[in-house]
N, C-alpha and C positions, 0 to 999 in steps of 0.2 A: 459713508461718502469718502471717496479717496481724496487725499490732500492735493491742493493745487488743481482741483478739477475745474474745467471750463464749461460745465453744463449749466444751462439756464434753469430757473425755477420752474418755468412752464414745462420744460422737458423732463425735469425731475418729477413733477406731478404726474405727467403722462406715464412715466416709468413706474411710478407707485401704483397707479390704477391698473396698468398692464400686469404687474406682478400679482396684484390682488386677484385679477381675473384668472390668471394662470393657476393660482393656488386654489381657486374655487371659493374665494371669500366673497360673501355678499356685500352689498354696499353699506348695509347697516353695521357690519362687523369690520369693514376695511378701515385702515388708518386714514384719517381725513387729510386733505391737502394742507389745511391750516396747521394741523399738528406737525406734519413734516416740515412745513415752512418755519415754524417756531423752533423746532429742534435744530434746523440748519442755521438759523440766525444765532442760536446760542453758541455754536461751535465754530462758525465760519463767517466771513464777510466777503462781499463782492467788490473788488477794487478795480478801478479803471487805470489802464496804462496807455491811454491814447493822448493825442495832443489836446483834445477837448476833455476837460476835467468833468467826469461823470458825476462826481460827488457834489459838484456845484450846480449841476444841470437840474431842471425841474422834471426829473424822471424817477421812476421807481427802480432803484439800483438792483432790486431782486428780480425784476421782471423785464427790464429794458434789454433789447437785443440790438441796439444801434452799434454798428461795427466800428464807428469812429472812436468809441470810448474804450475799446479793447478790454472788455470786462474779463475778470478772472477770479474764480473762487479761491480764497486762501483761508487756512485755519487761523483762528484768532491767536492760538498758542501752539507751539510745537513741543511743549513740555510733555514728557511721558512717551514720546515717540522713540522707536529704536534709533540709536546713534546714526546708523547708515541712512535711514529714511530722513532723519532731520537734516543731515548734511546735503542730501539730494534736494530737499525742499528749499534750504537756504541758497543753494547754488541756482535753482530755478528763479527764485525771487530776485537775486542779485542780477541775473541775466536780464530779466524783464525791466528792472530799474535802469540798467545800462542802456538798453535799447531805447527806453523812453527818453533818457538824457540825450542820446544821439539824435533822436527825432526832434526834440525841442531845439537843439543847437542848429540842426539843418533848417528847421522852419524859421528860426530867427534870422539866419543868414539869408535865406530866400526872400523873406519879407523886406529886409534892408536893401537887398539887391534890386528888388522890384520897385522900391520907393526911391532909388537913387536916380534922380533926374538932373542934378547939377553937381559938378565936382567942387565940393568944398572940403576944407580941412576937417571939419566936424564929421561930415558924412563919411569921408575916407577913414577916419579914426574908428568910427562905429563899425564899418564893414571889416576893417582890419582886426578889430577886437573880436567880432563874431567869427571871422575866419580862423583866428588863433584858437578860440575856444573849441571850434569844430575840429581843428587839427589835433587837439589834445585828446580827443575822444577816439576810441577804437572804432573802426568801421564795422558795419553790420556783419560782414564775412568773418572778420577777426573775432567779433563777439560770439558768433555762432561756433567758431572753432573752439574758443575757450569754454563756452557752455557745454559743448559736446564732450570735451575732455573732462570737465568737472562732473558731468553726468556719468561718464564711464568710470571715473574714479570712485564716485559714490556707489555705483552699482557693484564695482569690484569689492568695495568695503562691505557692502551689504552681503554679498556672497561669502566673503571671508567670515563675516559675523555669523551667518547661518551655518557655515561649515564648522566653525568653532563651537557653536551651540550643539550641533549634531554630534561632534566629537565628545563634548562634555557629557551629553546624554548617553552616548555609547559607553563611555568610561564608567558612568554611574550605574548603568545596567550591568556592566561586567562586574563592578564592585558588588552590586546587589546579588548577582548570580553567585559570585565567590562567597559572599557572606552566607547565602542560602546553602551552598554546598558545605561550607564549614559547619553551619548549624546542623545540617543533616548528618554530617560525620560525627559531630559531638553527640547528637541524639542517639545515633547507632552505638557509639561507645558507651554511653550511659545505659542504653538498653542491655548491651552485653554485660556491663558491670552489674546491673540489677539481676540479670539471669544468674550470673556467677554467685552473687550474694544469696540469691534464693536457693541455689543448689547447695551452697555451703551450709545454709540454715537447715535445709532438709537433711543433709548428711549429719549435721550436729544433732538434730532431733532424733534421727534414727539411732545414732550412737548412744544418746541418752536413754532412749527407750530400751535399747539392747542392754545397757548397763543396769537399768532398773529391773529388767526381766531376770538378768543374771543374779542380782542381789536378792530378788524375791525367791528365786530357785534355791539359792544357798540357804536362805532362812528356812524354807520349807524342808530342805534336806536335813538341816540341823535339828529341826523339831521332830522329825521322824526318828532320827537316831536317839534323841533324848527319850522319846516315848518307849522305844525298845528297851533301853537300859532300865527305865523305871519298871517295866513289866517283868524284866528278868529279876529285878530285885524283889 
């Protein structure tokens, strides 16, 4: 489930059944709606940002689709999310809270204005106070501009984060490739050294055998000469 999603539970259930049908999963093997609902409740909550507080209304916050409550799914915790995604979610939540504050201030001012039937000092003070509070808050257009700028900044930060991750991965791959080449070079050098050592050992063995043959030949020659001398004697 994507953070800050606004999909209702009934729609999520329909999507689950549709996905199971596309995948060819039978009803006995498909993930039940109750399981999906429990998983969603573990990681997210549905908050109302309307003038009417949905949390206090006698409705099912996970199923109700009353527009006046302005329901919105929000993750219970943003811990563990990438920094850029977390910043984007924080900006979206702040924007919704600011819009709600503006709507409440407008509603309070309108209610006071509608109830203003007689010009009294108390009534005028109440309206002035409500108007001052309303003027302190940014207009919806200004809020939208700020929210858009924040979203663009978060998106840019996310892109930069992805680019940095890709660059780091490329550097790691290059380092791994370099290490592999160095290892291959070292292996070839070791192989050449081993071959040279083998050749040297073979040459040394041949020289030893030749020396042994020469020694045996000299001994045999000496014995023959000695035999001839003895015979002559």
